[in-house]
C-alpha positions as CSV (number, residue, x, y, z in Angstrom):
1,M,-2.6,16.9,-0.5
2,I,-1.0,14.4,3.1
3,A,1.3,11.6,2.8
4,F,-0.3,9.0,5.3
5,I,2.4,6.1,5.3
6,P,1.0,3.7,8.1
7,A,3.7,1.4,9.8
8,R,2.4,-0.1,13.2
9,S,4.7,-2.4,14.6
10,G,4.7,-6.0,16.1
11,S,4.3,-7.6,12.6
12,K,4.4,-11.2,12.9
13,R,5.0,-12.6,9.8
14,V,8.7,-10.9,9.6
15,K,9.2,-8.8,13.0
16,N,9.7,-5.0,12.3
17,K,9.2,-5.5,9.0
18,N,9.0,-2.1,8.5
19,I,12.6,-0.7,9.7
20,I,13.9,-4.2,8.6
21,K,17.1,-3.2,6.4
22,I,17.4,-3.3,2.7
23,G,20.7,-2.1,1.0
24,G,21.5,-0.2,4.6
25,H,18.5,1.2,4.9
26,P,15.1,0.6,7.0
27,L,12.6,-0.8,4.6
28,I,11.0,2.6,5.8
29,A,13.7,5.1,4.5
30,Y,12.5,4.2,0.9
31,T,8.6,5.3,1.0
32,V,9.5,8.2,3.0
33,R,12.2,9.5,0.4
34,Y,9.9,8.5,-2.3
35,A,7.1,10.7,-0.9
36,K,9.2,13.7,-0.4
37,K,10.3,13.8,-4.2
38,V,6.2,14.0,-4.9
39,K,5.9,18.2,-5.6
40,S,1.6,17.3,-4.7
41,F,2.8,16.2,-0.8
42,D,2.3,19.1,1.0
43,K,3.2,16.9,4.2
44,V,4.2,13.3,4.3
45,F,3.4,11.8,8.0
46,C,4.2,7.9,9.4
47,I,1.2,7.0,11.1
48,T,2.8,4.4,13.8
49,D,2.5,3.5,17.4
50,S,6.4,3.1,17.6
51,K,8.2,6.0,18.9
52,K,11.4,4.6,17.3
53,Y,9.7,4.0,14.2
54,L,8.8,7.9,14.1
55,N,12.1,8.8,15.1
56,L,13.5,6.9,12.0
57,A,10.8,8.0,9.7
58,K,11.6,11.5,10.5
59,K,15.8,11.0,10.7
60,Y,14.7,10.4,6.9
61,G,12.4,13.4,6.3
62,A,9.2,12.9,7.5
63,D,7.1,15.6,9.4
64,D,6.6,15.2,12.7
65,F,3.2,13.6,13.8
66,I,1.3,12.0,17.1
67,L,1.8,8.8,17.6
68,R,-1.0,6.1,16.6
69,P,-3.1,4.8,19.7
70,K,-2.2,1.3,20.7
71,N,-6.0,0.1,20.3
72,I,-5.9,0.6,16.5
73,S,-2.2,-0.2,16.0
74,G,-2.9,-4.4,16.3
75,E,-2.8,-7.0,13.3
76,K,-6.6,-6.9,12.9
77,S,-7.1,-3.3,13.2
78,S,-8.9,-1.9,10.2
79,D,-7.4,0.8,8.1
80,I,-10.7,3.4,8.3
81,D,-9.7,2.8,12.1
82,W,-6.0,5.0,11.9
83,I,-7.5,6.8,8.8
84,R,-10.6,8.6,10.8
85,W,-8.0,8.9,14.1
86,A,-5.0,10.8,11.5
87,I,-7.7,12.9,9.5
88,N,-9.1,13.9,13.5
89,I,-5.2,14.6,14.3
90,C,-5.2,16.8,11.2
91,K,-8.2,18.8,12.1
92,K,-7.2,19.6,16.1
93,K,-3.6,21.0,14.6
94,N,-5.1,22.9,11.7
95,I,-3.3,21.1,9.1
96,K,-5.2,21.9,5.7
97,L,-6.6,18.4,4.7
98,N,-8.8,17.5,1.5
99,N,-7.1,14.4,0.1
100,F,-4.4,11.9,1.0
101,A,-2.5,9.2,-0.3
102,I,-1.6,5.9,1.4
103,L,1.8,4.7,0.6
104,R,2.7,1.7,2.3
105,P,6.5,0.8,3.5
106,T,6.2,-2.7,2.0
107,N,6.9,-1.2,-1.3
108,P,10.0,-0.3,-1.8
109,F,10.4,0.5,-5.6
110,R,7.2,2.8,-6.6
111,S,8.6,4.4,-10.1
112,K,8.2,8.4,-10.2
113,N,5.8,7.7,-13.4
114,F,3.1,5.5,-11.2
115,I,2.8,8.5,-8.7
116,E,2.5,11.0,-11.6
117,R,-0.4,8.5,-13.3
118,A,-2.1,8.0,-10.1
119,I,-2.7,11.6,-9.6
120,K,-3.1,12.4,-12.9
121,A,-6.2,10.2,-12.6
122,F,-7.5,11.5,-9.4
123,K,-8.0,14.8,-10.6
124,N,-11.2,13.2,-12.7
125,K,-13.7,15.0,-9.8
126,S,-15.9,12.1,-10.5
127,I,-13.4,9.6,-9.2
128,D,-14.0,8.4,-5.6
129,S,-10.3,7.4,-5.1
130,V,-7.7,5.5,-6.9
131,R,-6.3,2.4,-5.6
132,G,-2.8,0.2,-7.2
133,I,-3.6,-3.3,-8.5
134,E,-2.1,-5.8,-10.7
135,K,-2.9,-9.0,-12.7
136,T,-3.9,-11.4,-9.8
137,K,-1.1,-14.2,-9.8
138,I,-3.4,-16.9,-8.6
139,H,-6.8,-16.7,-10.7
140,P,-10.1,-17.2,-8.2
141,G,-11.2,-19.1,-10.4
142,K,-8.6,-21.8,-8.8
143,I,-9.4,-21.2,-5.2
144,W,-10.8,-23.6,-2.8
145,K,-12.6,-23.5,0.6
146,L,-12.4,-26.3,3.0
147,K,-14.5,-27.8,5.1
148,N,-14.3,-31.1,6.8
149,N,-11.3,-31.9,4.4
150,I,-13.7,-31.3,1.6
151,I,-13.1,-28.7,-1.5
152,T,-15.2,-26.4,-3.0
153,P,-14.6,-24.3,-5.2
154,I,-15.5,-20.7,-4.5
155,L,-16.9,-19.7,-8.0
156,K,-18.6,-22.5,-9.8
157,K,-18.3,-21.0,-13.4
158,Y,-17.5,-23.0,-16.7
159,L,-15.7,-22.2,-19.9
160,K,-17.4,-24.5,-22.4
161,G,-18.4,-26.9,-19.9
162,T,-15.3,-27.1,-18.1
163,P,-15.2,-25.8,-14.5
164,W,-12.6,-22.8,-14.4
165,H,-10.8,-24.7,-12.0
166,S,-9.6,-27.6,-14.6
167,C,-8.7,-24.3,-17.1
168,Q,-5.3,-23.3,-18.2
169,Y,-4.9,-20.0,-16.8
170,A,-4.7,-18.1,-19.9
171,A,-8.0,-19.2,-21.1
172,L,-9.9,-17.6,-18.4
173,P,-10.8,-14.1,-18.1
174,T,-8.4,-11.4,-16.5
175,Y,-8.7,-10.5,-12.3
176,Y,-6.9,-8.0,-10.6
177,S,-5.7,-8.3,-7.0
178,Q,-5.0,-4.4,-5.1
179,N,-1.6,-4.4,-4.3
180,A,1.0,-2.2,-1.6
181,S,1.5,0.3,-4.0
182,L,-0.7,3.5,-3.5
183,E,-4.3,4.6,-2.6
184,I,-5.6,8.5,-3.4
185,C,-8.1,9.1,-1.4
186,R,-10.8,12.1,-0.6
187,V,-11.9,13.1,3.1
188,S,-15.1,13.8,1.4
189,V,-15.3,10.2,0.7
190,V,-14.9,9.1,4.3
191,K,-17.0,11.5,6.0
192,K,-19.9,10.3,3.2
193,Y,-19.8,6.5,3.2
194,G,-17.4,5.9,6.0
195,Q,-15.0,4.1,4.0
196,F,-12.0,5.5,1.9
197,S,-12.4,4.3,-0.7
198,G,-16.0,5.1,-2.2
199,K,-18.2,3.8,-5.4
200,K,-16.1,4.7,-8.3
201,I,-12.7,3.6,-7.6
202,F,-9.9,4.3,-10.4
203,G,-7.1,0.7,-10.9
204,L,-3.7,1.6,-11.3
205,V,-2.5,-1.1,-12.9
206,S,1.4,-1.2,-11.4
207,K,4.1,-2.0,-13.8
208,G,7.8,-3.6,-13.0
209,Y,8.2,-3.5,-9.7
210,D,5.7,-0.8,-8.7
211,G,3.0,-3.6,-6.7
212,F,6.0,-5.3,-5.6
213,D,5.0,-6.0,-1.4
214,I,6.9,-7.7,1.3
215,N,5.3,-9.7,3.4
216,Y,7.8,-12.8,4.0
217,M,11.8,-12.9,4.4
218,S,11.7,-14.4,1.0
219,D,10.7,-11.1,0.0
220,I,13.4,-9.8,1.7
221,I,15.9,-11.7,0.3
222,E,14.3,-10.7,-2.9
223,A,14.7,-7.2,-2.5
224,K,18.0,-7.1,-1.5
225,E,18.9,-9.0,-4.6
226,I,16.7,-6.0,-6.2
227,I,18.7,-3.2,-4.8
228,R,22.0,-4.8,-5.3
229,K,21.6,-5.1,-8.9
230,N,19.9,-1.6,-10.0
231,K,21.7,1.2,-8.3
232,Q,19.9,3.5,-9.6
233,I,17.0,2.8,-7.0
234,K,18.9,4.2,-4.2
235,K,20.3,6.8,-6.1
236,F,16.5,8.2,-7.2
237,L,15.8,8.3,-3.4
238,N,19.0,10.1,-2.7
239,L,20.3,7.4,-0.3
240,K,23.8,6.4,-0.5
């Protein structure tokens, strides 16, 4: 199995987010070191359009790879575009690739047990892919569409006659959202369906910091505080 760490440059909300330093190391270092500790990964590739990012990833143990083309590295580029490209590069380089994991560098706090749970689930041949999920913080019953200053709920559902948007969160059905923790996929699924999730997706519910995701400066501040208080994180990843 190959581990892909997608890390395009040009992030908007936090400039150079993937290499911003937390705990004395660039953010991407945490995911690279994590992936290198997983025995099931034959190779760890940073999929990036930046030579600087690639060199940093290699410094922390990632295997060498060519740069991702700019035309599939924009803020609106789809994951499947770079996945197909990376699969094709592996084929050209005669790198054996049947299954792959996507570990996004915006999550620096995955636990050892988390990836072990994911790989165990993926061994079920009837599963097309595994995706990390968590109980959604914002219930879909409380999300609205806005048009001409008028809002309408995206889900027009009721609980004992009361609209979902007016019910307590605890009273509503449980929903889950995907997070940045991981995806594990089959190349055969990409070829069959033209996308990487397939039809039968195993939802791996994250625990603790497994689903932590950095998107805003407030997340960076929180991540730094987590690392400051949890010395074992850097110790586990062999980061001083």
